[in-house]
N, C-alpha and C positions, 0 to 999 in steps of 0.2 A: 388560631392555627393549631392543628393537631400536634401534640407533643411527640417526640421521637419514640418514647416507650410505648405509647398507645398505638403508634403507627406500626411498630414491629409486631405487636400483638395481633393487629388486624392483618398484617402481612402473613403471619403464620396460619391464621384461619383461612385466608384466601388461598394460599398454596395448598392447604389440606383439602380444600373443597374444589380445586380446579377440575377434577374429573367429573364433577356434577354441574358446576356453575357455567362453564363454557358450553358443554352439550345442551344445557337448558336454553342458553341464548341462541345457539344454532337451531334448536327445535322451534323456538318462538319465531325465528327469522324465516323459517320455511313455510309458515302458515300463509294462507292466501292473502289476507289483509294485514300482514305484519307491518309495523312501523319500524322500518330498518334503521332510521336515525336513532331511535330510542335504544335499540339493541347495540348499536355502534358506540353510543355514549357509555352504556354499561360495560361493554367489553374494554373500552379505553380505561375505565376506572380499574378494572381487574388488571389490565396490563401495567398501569402505573404502580399499583400496589405490589405486583410481583417483581417488577424490573428495577425498582428504586429502593435504596436503603433508607431514604427519608423523603418526606413529602416534596413535591415539585415546588420550587420557588423561582419566580420570574427573575431573570438576570443572573442566577447562580448556575454553575456547572452541575450537570447531572451526576449523581453518585449511583452508578449502576450496580445492580446485583446480578452477576452473570449466571449464577445458579438459578435464581428465580426467573430470570429472563429465559433461560434454556427450558425450564419447566413449562412456562407459558407457551413458548414456541412449539414445544413438543405436543402439548395438548391441543393447541390450535391446529397443527398439521394433522394430528390424529383425526380430528373431526372433518378436516378438508378431505381426507382420504375416503370418507364415507360416500362422497358424492361423485368421485372420479369414475366410478363404474356405473353411474346412473345414465340411462340412455337419453338421447336427445328428446326435447320437448316434455320431459318430466318436470312439472311446474315447481315442485318443492326443491329440486336440485337447481333449477334456474334461479329461484329465490335466494338460495345460499350463495350462489356465485355473485349475485347483486349485493348481497350482504357483505361479502368479502371486499368488493369494490367500495362500498359505502364506508366500511371501517377504515380502509386504507386512506380514503379521501379525508375522513374526519381526523384520524390520528396525525396525518401530515399537517393539517391545519393547526392542530394543537401544539405541534413542535415548531411551527413557522413563527419566527420572531415578529413578523409584520402582521400576523393574523389578529382578528378581532378578539380572540380569546386572550391573547397576551396584552392587548391594549385595554380591554374592559373586563377581562376575566369572567366572560359570560359564556354559558353553554349555548349551542345553537337551538333554535326553536324545534320543538318536538312535533313536527308536522307530518312525519311519515314519509317524507321524500328527501332525497339527497341531491346534491348538484350532479351526482354521477348517474342518477337513474336515467335510463334511456327515454327519449320522447318519441311518441308515435308520429309517424309520417302521415299527414292528413290525406294523402292520395293513395294509401294502401290499406288493405283490410287487416283485421287482427290476424287472420291466418297467414297473410303475406308477411306481417311483421314477425310472427313466430318463425317463419321460414328463414328469415335473414338474421335472426338472433341478435336483435338490437344493433344493427349496423350503423344507425344514426345515434350519436351521443354528443352532448355538449362536452367541452373540455375545460373543466374548472381550473386545472393547472396547466402550465406550459408543457408541451411535449418534451419527452426526456432528452436533454442534451448530453453530449459527451462531456466529460469533465475537462477535456482539453479545450473546450470552446470558450471558457472564461477563466482568466488567471485568478480571479477571486475565489473560484471554487476550492482551491487548494487550502484556503484558510477557513473554510466553513467547518464548524464543529460537527462531530457525529452525533446524531440524535437517536432517541429511542425508536422512532418510526423508521428512520433510515436503516438502522440495524435490523429491524423486523422485516422491512421490504427485501433486504439482501437475503435473509434466511428464506423467506417465502418464495422469492423468485428463483433462487438456486434450487430449491426443492421442486418447484413446479416445472422448471425447464428440463428436469430429468425425465419427465413424462412424455416428452415429444417423440422419443424413440420407442415408446411402448408398442407392443404388437396389437393391443386392444384399440380399436377405433374409438371407443367411448372415452378411454383415458386421454388419448391425444386430443379429442374434441374438447373435453372439460378443461384440460390444461390450457389449450389455446383460448378457450372462452374466458377463463380467469384472467389471462394476460390481456385479452382484448378489452375487457371491461375495466381493468385496473391500470392500463398503460398510461392513461392521462393523469393519474394521481400517484405515481411512484416517486416523484421528486427527483433528486439527483442520485444517479447511480455511478459507481466507479466504472472506469473505462472497460475493464475486462468483462464485468457483468453485462454492461450495455452491449458490447460487441457479441457476447454469447446470446443475449436475447434477440438481437437482430438476425444473427445467423440461424437461430432456431426458426424464426418467422420466415426467413427466406426459404428454408427447407420445407416448412409446412405449407407454403403456397403451392408447392409441387406435390402435396399429399394426394393419394389416390382417392380419398374420400372428399366429396364436395363440402360436407358439413365442416370438416377441419379447415379446408381452404377458405371457407367463409370467415371463420374466426381469425385466421392468420391474416387475411386481407384486411379485415376490420382493424386489427391491431397495427398493421403496417401503415394504414392510412393516417394514424395519429402521429406517426414519425415522419411523414412525407415532407413537411415543410422544413424541418430542422436538420435533415440528413440527406446528403447527396452522394455519399460514398458508395461506390459500386460493389456489387457482390463478386467476389473472386471467381465464383463458379461460372457466371455468364456475363460478367462485366455490365450488368444493368443495375441502376440505382433504384430506390424505392418507387419513385414516380414511374419509371420505365417498366418496372415489374407489374405495377397496378394496371398500366395501359396494356401490357401483354395479356394479363388476365381478362381485361375488358374485351379484348379483340378475339381471343382464342379459347377461353375456357368453355368447356362443353356444358357447364352447369349454369342455368339461368339465374340461380340464386347467388352464385359467386359474382357474376357480372352485375347483378343488382346491388350488391354491397359496394362494389367499386363505383357504380353510378352515383350512389348516395354519398360517398365519402371522398371521391377524388377531388383534389383542389382544382378550381377552374382557373386556367391561365391559357395563354396563346398556344402552348404545347399540347395541353390536354383537350382543349375545346374541339378540334376536329374529330377526335376519337369519341367524345361524348355525343357529338352530332351524328356520328356514324351509327350510334346505338338507337337512333330513331328508326332504324330498319332492323332492329333486333327481332329474333324469331319469337320472343316472349312478349306478350301484349303488355304485361305489367311493367316490364323494363322500358318498353317504348313510351308508356305513359309517364313513367318517372322522369324521363329525359325532359318532357315538357312541363310536368307539374312540379318538379323539384330542381333538377340541375340547372335548367335554363330559366325557370320561373323565379326562383328565389335568390339565385347567386349571380345572375348576369346583370351587371350594372348598366350596360348600354348595348342594345342589340346591334348597334352599328359596328361594334368590335368584331362581329361575325362577317367574314368576307361575303360579298354579294352572291357569288355562286352557291356557297354553302347555305346562306340565308334562304335563298329561294328553294333549294333542295329540302331544307328543314321544313319550311312552310308547306311545300307540296306533299311531303311524306306525312306530315301531321294531319292536314286537312283532308287527305284522301285515304287515311288508314282504314283498314277493314274493320277495326274494332271501334265501336262508338265511344268508349271511354277515352281512347287515345285522341280521337277527333275532338272530344270535349275538352281535354286537357290542352291541346294545341290552341283551341279557340280561346280558352281562359288566359293562356299565355299572351296571345296577341291583344285581346281586349282588356287585359289587366295591366301588367307591368310594362309591356312594350308601348302601349298608347300613353301610359303615364309618363314614360321617359321622354315622350314628345310633348309634354305639357297638356295632354288631353286635346291637342289640336290636330284634327284630321289632316289638314293640309301639310302641317309640319311633319306628321308621321309619313305621309306619302312622299314628301321631299327627301326623306331619309331612305326611301326605297328607290328602285329604278323602274318606274312604271312604264317607261318607253321601251324597255327591253322586250323585243318581240318574241324572243325565245321563251321567256318566262311570263308572257302576257297572260296566259291562262291561269297561272298561279296567282299573279297580282289581282286578277279579276275575282278569283274565288276568295282571296284573303280579304279584299275590301267588301265584298258582298257579305261575308261572314261577320265582319266587324259592324257593318251597318245593320244587319239583321239583329244582332245582339242589342244594338242601341237605338233601334228604330222608334221606340216609344218615347225616349228622352230627347232624341234629336229633332230639331226644328230649324232646318236650314232655309234660307231665302236667297234666291238668286235674282238680284236686281239688274237693271241695265248696266250699271257700272261693272258688275261681276262678269257679264257676258262680253263686255267690250275690252276687258283686261284678262283674258283667259291665259292660263299657264297649262302645261301638260298635266300637272297634278290637279288643278282645280276643275278642268273639264273632265278628267277621269273620275273625280269625285261626283260631279254633277250627273254624269251618265249613270253611275251605279246607284246613286241615291234615288234617281228617278226610277230605275229598274226595280229597286226594293219596294218603293211605294206602290208601283203597279202590281207587283206580285202579291203584296199584302192588302191590296184594294183600299189603300189609304187615300181616297179621292180628295179629301179636304186639303191635305198637304200637297198633293200632286198639282192641284190647280194653282198653288202659289209659286211653284218652281218651274213649271213647264212654260217655255216661251211660245208665243204665237208662231204660226207657220210662216207668215211673211217675215217676221223678225228673224227667225232661224235661217231663212233663205239669205237674208242680208248678212247675218253673222258668217255663214259659210262663204258668201261672196267676199266679205271683208278679209277673213283669214286666208282665203285662197290668194287674194292679191298680195298679202304679206308673205305668203309662202313663195310666190313667184318672184318677189323682189328681195327675199331674204339672203343674207350672207350664208356662207357654207356652215358656220357654227350654229346658226339659229334655224336653218332650213328644216332640219328634222323635227324641231319643236312645233313649227306651224303645220307641217305635214301631219303630225300626230293629232294636233288639235282639230284639223279638218276631218280626219277619220273618226274621231270621237263625236263630232257634231253630226256626222252621217248616222251614227248609231242612235243618237238622241232623236234624230228626225224620224226614225222608224216607230216612235211612240206617240207621234202627234196625230191630231185629228185633221184629215184632209178634206173636210166638207167645205172649207172656205175656197171659193173659186179664185179670188185674187191671190191668195196664198199658193194655190196649186199652180197657177200660171207663173208666179215668181219663182217657185221652186223648180219648175220645169226649165225655165230659162237658165237658172243657176246651174242645174245639173248638166244641161246641154253644153254650157261653157266649159265646165270642168271636164266633160268627156272629150273635148277637143284638145285638151292639153297633151302635147306629144308624149311626154314621159310620165304620164300619170300611172301610179302603181296598179297592178292587176287587181289587187284586193279592193281598191277604190272603185274600179269599174264594176265590181260585184255589188258594192254598196249603191252605186248609181242605178244599177238594174233593179235592186230592191226598192229604192225610193220611187223610181219611175212606175213600178207596179202599183204603188200606193197613189201616185198622182193620177194615173190613168183611170178612166171611167169603167172600162172592162178590158178583157184580154185582147180583142182586136185593136182597141185603141192603144193599148200598151205595145203591141207589136208594131203598129204604125209609128209610134214615138221612137222606138229603137231603130226601125228602118230609116227614119229621117236622120237620126244622129249618125248612123253608119254611112249614109249618103254624104253627109257633111264632112265626115272624116276622110272619105275617099276623095272628095273634091279638094280637100286641103293637101293631100299628098300625091294624088294621081295627076299626071298631065291631062289637060283638057281633051287632047286628041287621041288619048289612049283608052282603049276599052279593056276592062279587067279580064274578060273572057279571052279576047284576042291576044293579049299579052301572054296569058298562060298557055294558049295554044302554041304560040311561037316558041316559048321556052320549052314546052313539052316535046316538040319535035326537033328543036335545034340542040341536040345533045352536045355537039362540039362547043357551042357557046357556053353551056353549063360547065363543062370540063375546064374550059379556058378560064372561066371566072374562079373556079375552085383552086386551080393550080397557079394562077397568075397573081397579080397584085390584088390588094384589097379592093373591093368594090367601092365606088364613089359614094359620097354622102347621100346623093339623090336616090340611088338604088337602094341603099339601106333604109332611107326614110320611107320609100314606097313599100318595102317588105315589112317593116315594122308597123306601118299603117294598116296593111292587110291583116297582119297578125292581130292587131288591136281590134279590127272589125270582127274578125272571127271569134275573138275572146268575148266581145260584147254580145255577139250572136249566140254563143254558147250559154252565157248567163241568161239570156232571154228564153232560149229553148228549155232550159232547166226549170223555168217558172211557168211554162205554158202547159195547159191541160186540154184545151179544146182540140178536136180533130182538125186536120188540115183543111177539110171541106168547109169548116166553119171559121177558119182563120186563113184565108187565101193569101194574105201578105207573105206568109212564110214560103209559099211556092216560088215567089219571085226571088227571094234572097237565097233559096236553095240553088236555083238555076244560075243566078248571076254571080254568086260568090262561093257557096259551099262546094258544089261539084267541081268547079275549076280549081279550088284549093286542093281537093283530094288528088287531082291530076297534076298538080304542080310539082316541079323538081325539088323545091326547097323542103327539107325534111320537116321543119317546124310547121310550115303551112299545111303540109299533108296531114300531119298528126292532128292539128287543131281542126282542120276541115273534116277529117274522119270522125272526130268526136262530135262535131255539130251534126253530121249526117246521121250518126247513130242516135242522137237525141231526137232528131226529126222522125226517124223510123219508128220511134215509140209513140208518136202521135197519130200514125196512120198505118194500118196493117199492110195495105197494098204497097205503100212506099217501102216499108220494111222488107217484105218478101222480095220486092223487085230488086233491092240493093244487096241482097245476100251474096250473089256472085262477086260483087265488088269487094265485100269484106273477105271472102274466101281468097280472092286473088291477092289482096293485101297480106294475108297470112302466108301465102305461098311465096310471094316474091318481094315483099317489103323488107325494110331493115328491122332489127329486133324490136325497137320501141313501137314501130307501126304495127308489127305482127301482134304484139301484146295488146295494143288498143283494139285492133280489129277482132281479136279473139274474145276479148271481154264483151265487145258489142254483140258478137254472135251468141254468146251465152245469155246475154240480156234478152235478145230477141227470142231465143228458145224458151226462156222462162216466161215471156209474155204471150207468145203466140203458139207455143208448143213445138216439140221436136219434129213431129210428122209434117207440120205445115212448112217448116224450113227445109226438111229433107226432100219433100216433093219438088220444091223449086230447084234445089241444088243437092243432088245425090252425093256430091263429093264431100259433104260436110263431115261424114264419118271418117273418111280417109284423112281429112285435115286434122281431126283430133288425134288419130294414130300418129301422124307426122309430128305433131307438137309434143306428144308424150315421149317420143323418141329423140327429141331435139336436144342439142348440147347446151342450149341456154337454160339455166336453172329457173330463171324468172318465168320464161314461157312455159316450161314444164309445170311449174307450180300453178300458174294461172289455169292451165288446161285441167290439172288435177282437181283444183277447187271448183271449177265450173262443172266438170262431170259429176263430182260428188254432189253438188247441189241439185242438178237435174235428175240424178238417179235417186237421191233421197226423196225428192218430190214426186217420183215415179212418172216423170215425163219421158224418161228414157229407160227402156227395159232391153238390155243387150248383154247377153252372157259373155260374149267375146270381149266387150269393153270392160266388163267387170273383171275378167281374167287378166286383161292388160294392166288394170290398176293393181290387182293383187300381186302380179309379178313385179311391177314397178316398185311396190312398197318394200319388197325384200331384196331387190336387185342391188348389187354392190355399188353401182354407179350413183345411186340415189340415196345412199346411206348418209351422206353429208349434206343433202338438201333438206334443211330444217323445215321449210315451208311444206314440202311434199309429205315429209314424215309426220308433221303435226296434223295436217289435214286428214291423212288416211288413218292415223291412229284413232281419231275420233270417228271417222266415216264408217269403218268396217263394223265395229260393234253396234253403232246406231243403225246402220243399214240392215244388218242381219237380224238383230233382235227386235226390230220395230214392226216387221211384217213377215208373215209365213212365206209368201211368194218370194220375197227377197232372200230368205234363208234357203229356200229350195234352189234359187239361182246360184247361190254360193256353193251349195252341195254339188250341183252339176259340174262346176268348173274346178272344184277343190283339188281333185286327184291329178288332173292334167296339169294344173298350176304347180303342184308339188313336184311332179315329175320334171317339169322344166327347171324348177329352182334347184332340184337335186343335181341335175346335169351341170347347171351353172356353178354350184358349190364345189363339185368335183374338179372343175376347170379353173378354180380361182388362182389368180396370180399372187405372188408373195406380198405385194403391197395392197391387196384388196381385202376388204372385210365384209362378212355376211353372217346373218343369223343362222345358227345350226338348224338343219332340216328337221331335227326332232322337235325343236322349239316351234318351228313353223307349223308342223303337224298338230301340235297341241293347241296353237292359236286357231287353226282351222276347225279343230274339233269343238272348241269353245264357241266359235261363231255359228256353227251349224247345230249346236245343242238345242233341241226344242224346249228344254226346261228353262232356257234363258229368254225365251220369247215373251215379249210384253203384250199380253192379250187380255181382254176382259175375262173375269172369272167364269162367266156363264158360257164362254166360247171354248170349244174343244180345239186342241192343237194336234197336229200330225206328229205322232211320236216316232214314226218310222222314217223321218227325213234322212237319217244317217245310214239306213239300211242299204240303199243303192250305192252309197259311197264305199261301204265295206265290201260289197260284191266287186266293185270296180277295182279296189285295192287288191283283192285276191286275184282277179284276172291279170292285173299288171304284174304281180309277183310270179304267176304261172308263166307268163310270157317271158319274163326275165330269166326264169330258170331254164326254159327251152332254149333261149338264145345263148345261155352259158353252158349248153350241153349237159344239162342235168346237175350241174355243180351248185 
């Protein structure tokens, strides 16, 4: 042990050399590869020598030299001052800040009675790293880590508690490090009101890196520290808010006292920053440091839609990847939103992070059991079905090489919603990746699948209310699996046809299952005429099951069509009986099956004559029926049939026009869409020759009060005009006026369509641009008159802005043409002359004023 006399001699030498020894340590610490622990140990030795009157002895009270302590503190603070004006991202200044935190951590450990130093009297290893040094986040780049200024740090010491939290704190002796911390923090806290952004930043940065190793603070200093941080999270500079948020996150767990300014505690302030701060870096700090609990979880999930791609990625790669113990703690709606946002993100790194989250910790939480993982999800939720499908496909794609599933007879005979869902998408992944060897093992034979469908259909029909949905889901998934089988087996094809026919006759079979049946029948059939005959036979069986034997479909519709009084009586009187409802739903089912068939047909009607019979016996009578649903479905079927034969299409145009003119709104919309489809296929002139009224129908719909009908007309006209099938200046003028008219300003569909249409139309073709130039002035005149007559509650774009947009649309420099092709630079010349003529006319009308 060093004797007292030699210690005093050493003390005098140390005090005399303070102005060089401490700056030398600071200088060494700012170097790029500095070993900060080594400098911290050396600085602690200087501190002990300056602050004590005799060497430190374990178990004995400290004999402090206040003058020596003051000299050490003064020199230390003098060196700290040198970095306070250093700008952000200056590496040597950042190293000094880390050195300060390293020293605080080390000196606290030396004064801790329970530390290893006091147990073994050993110095820490000189490895160049401290417990306080920030760790790099694996999901962010070095540049990103510099941006957030060490927002992630381990906390070697407990977060600072208030002295009132523990009654034993009052008896704890004051240590050399606690006195130093009080001096340093009191000094640093003064810098939070500095005018210099850099000073505020460095002060907050020192606090942020040191806050976990400050030990016990007296209540006044702790409250002052907290209030300073509360104020700095509202600083105008994002870099200061970053450091303040980083520091506050270390106090989040131990302190729930609200801020008197806004009555929010630390956790609430961090959530507020997460949701409202304009800086992506500030939000990033909170994402990386916010404690994960039921209160904060929804707000972290919300950041999966952050405008910053790195923040979105960190939600998946850090917040929910590393700190979520069980994904079942996330409510199911939020869980599906999170998966949907992650797997569909526009940034590939975010998609990859979401994939790693699902295929890593989440599947591990289910014991690497795919079925158990799916059981924790809700795969039967039809609203989120697309998300479930993409999630499982992604999971299987990642593990396709290591997975080797086998589906034996026992598996198929004991299906659950989760197991059949897994089988369907495992088969899909194998097909997409051409893994034929594994595919042969898992695919059932066609005959067996038909029996499985038949078996689960019987269970579905006999099931209780609780299990009915399960069997219905299983049957639907088996339909999907059936689309991947080989239909060369004649026995299997016959069995599948019988099974599908039986299913189609079920009275309350869902519409989407009818579509599956139509798909599978197209695989069973030898060719398209054979497919049509199969569907016609099934439709006939459905009609026989619901229609009375002595009643003809066409005759019944004719009686209903002409007997208006009966229709009114049924609508206004009591509910129709079960037989009438059964007949109507049976007809609707037949029309739906016919619709799915026509959607899959490609041959001309001359080569598939079976369709003529179904058109005359069922579709045309349905269009003429008084029931709105039957008319709509019949019109849809008729429109599909018109696509298969030009003569049929042209012949039925007057019927579609009549439906637009006199039908109810939904029927008008369907008929209008069919008209535009026929124009796209056969050309506007072919349709107009048969029905000259088609143009007036479009004008009528553009002026209609129904926004949906108006939007459908706008979109249809935009398509046919962009494809140059319709060249009509007056129609273009109507669309132009409609775009700016006050009554359509709130119609988002119309506005969105025309916002794209006009630049695309005018800048894609010189003739189109000339058409716009011809109608521009007259359209502006009409819009100016409308603007002058606006009511108080109406809104409209200023005519000046309209003129600027017209000038841009007719600007020949904006025209997209090949480089070698010359453009007409004078397209706006006639417009200018027309404007002058209008102005002259206006002046004459105003008596020269």
